[in-house]
C-alpha positions in Angstrom: 7.5 39.8 15.7 8.3 38.9 19.2 7.0 35.4 18.7 9.0 35.0 15.5 12.1 36.3 17.2 11.7 33.8 20.0 11.4 30.9 17.6 14.6 31.9 15.8 16.3 32.4 19.1 15.2 29.0 20.4 16.4 27.2 17.2 19.7 29.0 17.0 21.0 29.6 20.5 22.4 26.2 21.4 25.2 26.1 18.7 25.5 29.6 17.1 28.8 31.3 17.9 27.3 34.6 19.2 25.1 32.9 21.7 27.9 30.5 22.8 30.4 33.3 23.4 27.9 35.5 25.3 26.8 32.6 27.6 30.4 31.7 28.3 31.2 35.2 29.4 28.0 35.5 31.5 28.9 32.3 33.3 32.4 33.6 34.0 31.0 36.9 35.4 28.5 35.2 37.6 31.1 32.8 38.9 33.4 35.7 39.8 31.0 38.3 41.1 28.1 36.2 42.4 29.5 32.9 43.5 26.9 32.2 46.2 23.8 30.1 46.3 21.2 32.9 46.3 18.3 33.3 44.0 19.2 34.2 40.4 16.6 35.8 38.1 17.1 35.8 34.4 14.9 38.6 33.0 14.5 38.2 29.2 15.2 34.4 29.1 14.5 34.1 25.3 14.9 30.4 24.4 15.6 29.5 28.0 18.9 27.7 27.3 21.1 29.9 29.5 18.7 29.5 32.5 18.8 25.7 32.0 22.6 25.8 32.1 22.6 27.8 35.3 20.1 25.4 36.9 22.2 22.4 35.7 25.2 24.0 37.4 23.4 24.2 40.7 22.0 27.7 40.6 18.6 28.5 42.1 17.2 30.1 39.0 13.9 31.8 38.1 13.5 32.3 34.3 11.3 35.1 33.2 10.3 36.9 30.0 7.6 39.2 28.7 6.4 36.4 26.4 4.7 33.3 27.9 6.2 31.5 24.9 9.7 32.2 26.2 8.8 31.0 29.7 7.4 27.8 28.1 10.6 27.3 26.2 12.6 27.6 29.5 10.2 25.1 31.1 10.8 22.7 28.2 14.5 23.1 28.8 13.9 21.8 32.3 13.9 25.1 34.2 11.6 24.5 37.2 10.7 28.1 38.0 9.5 30.2 35.1 7.1 33.1 34.8 6.0 35.8 32.3 6.2 39.5 33.4 6.7 42.9 31.8 10.1 44.2 32.8 9.0 47.7 31.8 6.5 47.7 34.7 6.6 46.7 38.3 8.4 43.4 38.8 6.4 40.7 40.6 9.0 40.2 43.3 9.4 41.4 46.9 11.9 44.0 47.9 15.5 42.6 48.4 14.4 39.1 47.5 16.9 38.3 44.7 20.6 37.8 44.9 21.5 38.3 41.3 19.8 39.5 38.1 20.9 38.5 34.5 19.7 40.5 31.6 21.3 39.5 28.3 20.2 41.8 25.5 17.0 42.7 27.2 17.3 46.3 28.4 17.1 47.7 24.9 13.6 46.2 24.5 12.3 48.3 27.4 11.0 51.8 26.6 11.9 53.4 29.9 15.2 51.7 30.8 15.7 53.9 33.9 12.4 52.6 35.5 13.4 49.1 34.6 16.8 49.5 36.3 15.1 51.0 39.4 12.9 47.9 39.6 16.1 45.7 39.4 17.5 47.7 42.3 14.4 47.3 44.3 14.2 43.5 44.0 17.9 43.0 44.6 19.2 42.4 48.1 22.0 44.8 49.4 25.2 44.3 47.4 23.3 42.2 44.8 24.8 41.8 41.4 23.5 42.5 37.9 25.1 41.0 34.8 23.8 42.5 31.5 24.6 42.9 27.9 23.2 45.4 25.4 23.8 46.3 21.7 26.4 49.0 21.1 26.5 52.3 19.2 23.4 54.4 18.6 24.8 55.3 15.2 24.4 51.7 14.2 20.6 51.7 14.9 19.0 50.2 11.8 16.1 48.2 10.4 17.6 45.2 12.3 16.9 47.1 15.6 13.4 48.2 14.5 12.5 44.7 13.5 13.8 43.4 16.9 11.7 46.1 18.6 14.7 47.8 20.1 14.2 51.3 21.6 17.9 52.2 21.6 21.5 51.1 21.4 24.1 52.0 24.0 27.7 53.1 24.5 29.7 52.0 27.6 29.3 55.6 28.9 25.5 55.8 28.4 24.9 52.4 30.0 27.1 53.3 33.0 25.2 56.6 33.3 21.8 54.9 33.3 23.0 52.3 35.9 24.4 55.0 38.2 21.2 57.0 38.0 19.3 53.9 39.2 21.7 53.7 42.2 24.1 51.1 41.0 27.9 50.9 41.4 29.7 50.0 38.3 32.0 47.0 39.0 33.1 46.6 35.4 31.9 47.8 32.0 33.3 47.2 28.6 32.7 46.4 25.0 32.8 42.8 23.6 32.5 41.1 20.2 35.0 43.4 18.5 35.3 41.1 15.4 31.7 41.8 14.4 32.1 45.6 14.2 33.5 45.9 10.6 30.9 43.6 9.0 28.1 45.1 11.0 29.0 48.6 9.8 29.1 47.4 6.2 25.8 45.6 6.4 24.0 48.5 8.2 25.2 51.1 5.8 24.4 49.0 2.8 20.8 48.7 4.1 20.6 52.4 4.6 22.0 53.2 1.2 19.5 50.8 -0.5 16.7 51.6 1.8 16.4 47.9 2.8 13.6 46.8 5.1 14.0 43.6 7.1 11.4 41.0 6.1 12.6 38.0 8.1 14.6 37.7 11.2 17.7 35.5 11.0 21.3 35.5 12.2 23.8 35.6 9.4 24.4 32.1 8.3 28.1 31.0 8.4 29.7 27.7 7.4 30.4 25.3 10.2 34.1 25.9 10.2 33.6 29.7 10.4 31.2 29.2 13.3 33.9 27.1 15.1 36.6 29.7 14.3 34.4 32.5 15.8 33.8 30.4 18.9 37.6 30.0 19.2 38.0 33.7 18.7 35.5 34.3 21.5 37.7 32.3 23.9 40.6 34.6 23.1 38.6 37.8 23.5 37.1 36.6 26.8 40.5 35.7 28.1 41.5 39.3 27.3 38.4 40.7 29.0 39.2 38.9 32.3 42.1 41.4 32.7 41.5 44.4 30.4 38.5 46.1 28.8 38.1 46.3 25.0 37.9 49.8 23.5 35.2 48.8 21.0 32.8 46.0 20.2 29.3 45.4 18.8 27.9 44.9 22.3 28.4 46.4 25.8 28.5 44.3 28.9 28.5 45.4 32.5 28.5 44.1 36.1 26.6 46.3 38.5 26.3 46.1 42.3 23.5 47.5 44.3 24.7 50.1 46.7 
């Protein structure tokens, strides 16, 4: 399933609205909270496109993933430093060797997220920054999550608690992608009522004009998030600082 997910990710991430909006916000958070030239590690690089954007913008980036296929995708995107490693085990980096870590929808794939966050803290230098996103609401856990090999979904409170337990200071934490909550609820409950099992992994297809409208909506939502949190959304994002 992991290989199939990566292929879908690789084919979809460049122009699908959800990926575009998530990358735009991650870029903004890194620019605000980690503006220096230190080493940036993207753990869970997927199709590698975000790492390639960071490198093109002048960042010193290492692109890593559990799957060698993902590392190869990142390499094909032009990322010079790539590797494959299991984020659920000891990370292959020296103590305090990384300035910033990016984990976009990766932590939910790790069985022991507390141990993973402890490793993030270990490899980060003092006051190092973590930018991460995770899927929201445990009560929305469904066949989609099982097929994607998720261990859990989060709330802003549970993500913050896990981060603090690993020794992080919460700089900011909020929900995002509020527009997707109503359709997600409808789809997940329909699947539960019908006992549906996911046979293929795909992101819901939308017409080109709807995709463009959702990208535009994302700009509005992210402009809001620059100043105020959102009370709900289909994902949780956070900026953490190593104490």
